[in-house]
N, C-alpha and C positions, 0 to 999 in steps of 0.2 A: 504494500500500500504506500502511496506517495504522501499521505498525510493531508491530502486535499479533500475537503468535504464535498462529496459528489452533488449534494443538493444545491450548493452555491457555486460550483465550478471553482476556478482559481481566484480567491479574493484579491490576489496581487494584481489582477488585470482590471480591477474595478475601483471606481472612485465614488465617494459621497460628495454631492454638491449641495450645499445649504444656502438658504437665502435667495433662491431664484425668484424672480418677480412673478406675481400671480398672472396667469395667462400665458406664461412661457410655454413653448411647445418643444417637442422632440427636435424639430428642425432648428429652433433657436439654440438649443444645447449643442446640436451637431455643428452649427456654424461657429460656436465659441471654442470647440475642442477638437474638431476634425483635423486641424493642422498638426496636432500632436501625434496622430497615428490613425490606425484603422479602427473605427468605432463599430462594434458588432451589436451593441444593445444599449438602449436608453430607456430608463423607467422613471416616470414621474407619477408617484402615488396620487390618486385623485384627492383634491382639496388640500394638498400639502405643498409647502414652498421649498421642496427639496427634490433631488433626483439622484439616480444611480447611473453611472456610465460605465460600460464594459468595453475595453479595448481588446484587440486580437491578441496582443502580447503583453506580458507583465512590464517589459521595459518601456512601453509607451505610457502606461499609467504612472510608472515611477518617474518618467521624464517630466510629467506634469507636476508631480509632487516636488521634484527637485527645483523646478522653476518657481513654484510657490514659496519654497523655503528660501530661495534667493531674492524674494520680494516681488515676483511677478504677480500681477493682478489679472484674474480672468473675469470677463464681463458677459452676462447673458442679457440681451435686450438693453445694453448700456449700463446695467446694474452690476456692481462688483459682487461676486459670489464667494462663498466659503468652500474651499476645496480641501478634502481630507481623505486619508486612506479609508477604504471600505472595511468595515468590521461586521461580519454576519451576526445577525441578532441572536443573542444567546451564547455567543462564543466570545471569550475575552480577547482584547486586543493582543496581537501576537507578542509584542515586546514585553507587555506585562506578564503574560503567561510564561514566557521563557524565564524572566527574572524570578518569578515565584517558584517555579519548579526547580530551578537551579539551587535556590536557597532551601526550599522546604522539603524536598524529597530525598536529599542525599543522606545516606546512612554513614555516620562517622566510622572510620576504619576500625576504631577500637571496639565497636559494637558487633563486628562481624565474627 
């Protein structure tokens, strides 16, 4: 097993986009992010001002996150949006999970 949750696909290919303007469409999001890579899915939950974008390759989503960390601003319909890594609901964010398991689950060598 590769450790990737089949229900969600590869979360590294996906981004959470928060604060999208009401009335924004999939094509508005596509226009804002398509220059970053090949978009294979866009989901805007009804009545919510957020979206999920899935790229064909993890490196494309990571490129967007790298640009954001360097201060790039992405706009949808002219409105700046909040771009974050996608975390599947019910699963902890990866970096937190790794930190906890590394500290919490190790058995001291003296106890073996």
